[in-house]
N, C-alpha and C positions, 0 to 999 in steps of 0.2 A: 282199726281206728276210723277208717272212712265210714264204716257202718255205725259207729258210735256217734260221730258228728252229724251224719245224715239223720240218724234217729233223733238227735237233739233238735235239729231244725224242723223235722216233721212233727215232733212233739209240740214245739212252740206253735206251729201252724194249726195243729189239732186242738190245742187249748184255746186258741183264738176263735175257733169255730164253735166252741161250746159255751161261750160266755153267757148266753141268755137261755140256757136249758133250765128246766124246772128242777132237775136233780143232777147238777154237774159233778158233785163229788162222788156219788154212787156210779155214775157213768164213767168217770175217770178211773175210779178204783177197779172196776170190772176190766176195762181195756188194759190198764197197766198190769194187773194181775195176769191176764192172759198173755201179755207181752213177755213178762218175766218167765212164765212157765214155758211158753213156746221157744223163747231164746235159750233157756236152759236145755230143753230137749234137742234143739238144733245144735247147740254146742257139743252135746254128748254124742249126737249122731255123726257129726263130721270129724270128731277127734281122731278116730282111727285112720282117716284118710290124710290127715295133715302130718307132715314129717318135721318133727322137732328133735332137738337133742335133749338130753335128760334134764338139763337146767331149765330149758324152755317148757318142757312138759310139766315140771313142778310148778311153774308159774302160769299154767293154763287157765287159772281162774280169771286172769285179766282178759283173755280172749273170750271166755264165757260171759264176763260182765259186759264187755263191749257188745256182744251179740244180744244179750238180754235187754240192755238199755236201748239198743237200736230197734229191737222188735217192739218195745213199748211205744216208742215214737211212731213207728210204722203202723202198728195196729190202732193207735189212738186216732191217727189221721184217716186211715182207711175206714175205721168205724164211724167217724163223724161224717165222712163223705157218703157212706152207705146210708146213714141215718137221714142226711139231708135229701138225698135223691129218692129215698123210699117214702118220705113223709108227704102228707097231703095237707093243703090249706084247709083249716077248719073255719076260721073266722078272720075276716079282714075288715077293720073298722077304725074309726077315730076314737081315741081315748084321751082323757084329761090328765095332764101332768099336775100332780098335787105337791110335789117337792123335788128339789134338785140337791145334789151333794157332790162335792169334788173332794176326793181323798188324795192327799199328797204326803209322801213320806219324806223323812229327813235325809235319807240317803238316795242318791240318784240310781243306785243299782236296783231299787225296788220300784216297780212301775206304779203309777197312780191309777185312780179309777174315776171315771165320770159316770155318775149314777143319776138316773131319772126314776122317780117313784110315780107310778101310773095307777089310776083307779080303773080296774078292769072288772066291770059287773059287780061292784061292791068289795072287791078284793084288791089290796094294794100289792102291786108287783114291782120288784126292783129290777131295773134294766141297766146294763152297761152300754155305753155308746161312745162314739168318737168325740174328740174334743171339739171339733168344728160344729157338730150337731148339738152338743151340749151347750156351747156358747150361744148358738142361735135360738135356742128354745128357752122359753120362760115358764114360770109357774102359772098355770091357768090356760096354757096353750093346749090345743088338741093335736095329737100326733097320730099318724097312721101306723097301726101295728097289725101284723098277721100272726095268728097262732097256728102252729103246724101240729098235726096229729101223726105220731110216728108208730108204725107197726112194731118197732122194737121196744116201745114203751118209754122212749125218751122224747117227750114233747118239748117244744121250744117256741120262743117268741122271736120274731124278726121285725126290726124297725124298717118300715118300707121306705121312708124318706131319706134314710142314711146313705 
């Protein structure tokens, strides 16, 4: 259970780090898939060393699921930290905010999103930002952004002023 909950918290931290990636869904899918596979293989490799009675051994799928989800969160966080540290700044410049949008959901369990739409060399990029930065930024403002080039292939944008 500890591995499951720590994996959940690490997964939340890892998802927070990938909010302005160019391809966040592909990135998440790869690390989650690797986490499920490695958690399954880990659970199968340690099963002979754990001492359970027959009833607990029949319900071993719960232990396997805890390890699998824990590994998903762990690999997502470790992967994003590796991607951040291995990446190099490609461009740092001021870019024009062309639109703002705040998404709020009806239920408090779903987090909202503060979005800025920025013109970057003729291409409109959507960026997520903190509420305080979103509130202090207006349409037409120039904000400082850095684009990072990753050797893993998962480039991302960082808001320098945030």
